[in-house]
N, C-alpha and C positions, 0 to 999 in steps of 0.2 A: 532643184534637178539632183535626181541621185548619180554617183558617179557609176559607169558601169562599161569601165574599161574594158574589163573581162566579164565574162558571162558564162558559167561553169555549166555544162551540162552533167546531172546525176544519175540516174536509174532511180525508179521510186522504188524499187522489189529488190535492191541491194544494200541490205543494212550497214556492210561494210565499207561501201565507194560514199555513203550516209554519213558516217562518221568519219571518216578521212576529210570528206568537205568542208567538213565544220573547222577544221587546221589549215586552210590554204587560203593566202593571200587573194582571192578571187572577190570585185569587188560585190559580184552577185552570186548566185548559186541556186540554179532550176533544178529540182525536184520534178522526174520527171516521167508522168504517166502513159505518156503516147510512144511513141518509136519503140525508146529502150526498152518498154515492157509486154512481153506476151499475153496475149488475148487471157488467156485462161488466169495467170498473173494480177490482171490488175486491178479485181477485188480486194487482193491479201494487199498490192502495192497502196491503197488510197489507206488501209490502217497504218502501213507503215510511215507515210507522210505523212500521216496525222498527229504519231506517236514522234515522228524528226524535231518537226517544225515544236512540238509543246514543250519534250523533254531536251535539246539539244542546246548548245550555244553559237548562235548566230551572229554574235557581235559584231560590229562592224560591216555588215553582208545586207545585200536587198535582199528578201528572199520570197521566192517564185516558186508556183509549183507550174507545169506545161498541160494544161488536158486534155482529152482527146478532141476531135473537131468537132465539128456540130453536128456532120452530117455523120456520125456512127451513135451506135446506141449507147456508150459509154459515158459522156459528153454531160450531160445535165448529174446524172448519180457521181460525176469525178466533182463538180462544183459543190451540190449540195453536200457532201460527206466532208471534203477538205474544208470549204469556208464554214460549214457550223464547227465540224470539228477543233478545226484550229484558225479559224479567222481571226483572232485576236495577235496573232503571231503571224500573219501575212502579210507580204506587201503588195506582191501582184499576182495576176491570175496571168499564164500567158496563153492566147488563142494559134492555133496552129492549124494553118489551110483558108486561112480566108479570105474568100471568094466576093464580097463585097459587104457592102457597108452593116446588111440585116442581122451579120453573125457576130459583130462588135454588140449592135443593140440587143442583139437576145442574151449575150454575156452579162450586159450593165444592166438590165432588167433584174434578171435571176439574181445578181451581184445584192439588189437594191433590193429585192422581199427578203430575202437570206437577212439582208442587215437589220432590218427593222424589227425580223422575226427575233432576231438575238441577243436585239438592244447595243448592237455596233453604230459608231459613227455612220449614217450613210454617205456613201461617196468615197467612203478611207482607201478602199482596196482597188488599186490600179488596174488595168491591161496592157500588156504586149499585143499584138497585133502580128502575126508572122503571115509574110508576102511568098509564097512558096508557089504560084503557078499563073499562068499567062493570063488570066481571069482576074486576079488580084493584081497583079501590075496594073494593068489597063484599066482596074479601076481604083488603084491607089489613091487618089484625091478623097473620093467620096469614102473611103475606110479610114483618112485620114481624120475626117472631120466628124466620124460617126459616134463621139462617145465624149464628154469631157472625163472619165476616168481613164482616157488613153494617154499613155504617159511616151509607149516606145513602137516605132515600126521595126522590124526585123526581116532581115534577108534571110530567106530557106534558101540555100545555092540546089543543093540534089534533084530536090523536086521541081524546082521552078528548073533546072536542066534537061529534065526528061518530058516537062512540059511541052518545053519547046525543041526537042530533039536533038538537040547539045549530041553531039559527037563523040563525046568521053566518058571517063569511068571513074573519072578521080575528082570528089567533088572539091571545088573551090579553085581549080588549076582551070589553066588554058585547053580548051578542049582542041587536040591536035588537028595541024594544017592552020588555023587562025594563025598566020603570021603579020598582019596588020593594026598593030594597038591592040587593046585591050575588049576582049569578048565580053566583060560582065560592066563594062563602063555608064552603057546605056541604061541598065538595070540598075546599078547604084544610086546613080546621079536619081534617076526617076524615084527613087524610093526616097532619096534625101532632100530631095526639092519639095515631094510631099510633105514631109515629115515637118522641114521648117516651118512651111506656108503655118503649119498647124503648131509650134511650139511644141517639137516633140524630137525625141531621141531618135536617134536612128544609130541599129547594131549591124552590121556585117556577121554574114552565119558562120558558119565553122570551116577550118581544113580537116580533111579527114586522114588525111597522113603525119598522124601525130608525134610520130618520135623526126621526123623531119621539122625540127624548132628552126631551121636557114628558111627553107621553103614558106612556114609558117609566117614569118615573119615578113619576108619579103610581101605577100598577099598580105598582111595586115597594115602595111605601110605603104600602100595602094590605097585601100579606104580611108583610111588616117587621113591621109592628105587632101583628101575631097576635102572631110570633116564630120567622119564617122565620131560617132562617141565611145565608141568601142567594138571587142568582136568577142562572139561564143569560142569556148577554146571548151574541147574536148580530153584535155590531159592535164595532170599537173604541170609538165615539163613546157606548156604553151603559157603558162599564169604570167612568169616573171617575163617573158617578151612581150609581151599581150599589155601586162602593166606600164614598161618604158615605151611600147609603141604609142601609145593611147595617152601620153601627159606628154604635157610640153618639156624641153630642158630647160635646165636651170638658169641660162643664157635667155632663153625666149621668156620666160614666165620675169624673168625680172626687167628685161626690158619692156615690158606689157604695161606690168605693175608703175615702173617709170614714166609711160607715156599718160597713162590715167591722171599720175598725181600733176606731171607737168600742165597735163593738159586742164584739167582743175583750174589752176594757179591761173594760167594766163587766162583763162576766158571768167575767172571769177573777180581778181584781185586787177590785173592790168585792162581787163574786157576788150580782148581781143578775140578772135576766131579763128584765128591759127596763130600758130610759134611754131619757133625752132628749137627743138632738144638736142643739144649736139651738133650734129651735123645735120638731121632729119625733121622736116617740114613737118608739121601734123597738124588735124583736124579735125572734126568729128567725123569723118570716114573712119582716120585714126584711132580713135576713139572708141568707135564700135568693134573695129579688126581685137585690139587690145582686153578687151570688156572679155572675149570667146577665148582670149589665149589665156588670161589672166584666172579664170573662171576654174577653166581646166587645170591651173597647176595648182588654185585652192585646193579643188575637190580631190586632187592626188595630194594634197599633205604635204605639198612644196613649201620652202617659207624663203624669204626674201634677202639675199645678201647684199642688196643695193638701195638708196634712199635717193630722191629726188631732192636737191637742196637749191630753193631759189635763186636766183639772180642777184649781186650785191647791187 
């Protein structure tokens, strides 16, 4: 599973931003051919994206291109030109405004045809699906099951807020007047549950007030607490905060690794199904919970500071 604590959006038509993104510590960078590119600039942006993927240094980053949605006249050329031109240096294609499973299946088939024609390994290029309106949210279970290429479900808050007629103009923020709880809780849990039911990652959408890092951090902590794997970032100032929020603390990471070691020892050496680690009871459920935290810590590059010592 790829690390996607922060997913940086970069306009595919802006060479300066593309160059700068290569040196930023985001886990994933997606070069955007959709909303960030004017219709008149889309053709040239494809060429810029292909050149950037082939010539840039994206070491340690997940390399993604967001194409236009399937109901536009640009989508098929986006996929063909980018994958034929730079498929060897591309990890995933992000598909926006996914409304039902057929959208993902269309992209899957087109990718397979290009891979076969170009001699690439069939199925290597993954898909990220954006859930951006009421119809997509209603069909999110079918979308999550639509293709073995699918790696992530991504919450697109701006379009979804508009689709639901939410009374707010700040993307990612609570609508004014909504004082009882979190207006996005159901949406986030709906996407997260569908993703986990099909072994996918779940990525929270962007927060548009890019210079308010404190507000970004507050919003990111909400989805991180639920179990999301990461969040879109729109500005370099958000990257450090996002990486920190979606990484376990050193204490939690060490604790998770200790649980895994202790449980392995007690079940295999002592033949017990439950045991005690310090003052804490651990069992199979503890092991599963610890696996999640340990995996995220390893992906974040954390190193252990404590080791389990079997009882004498």
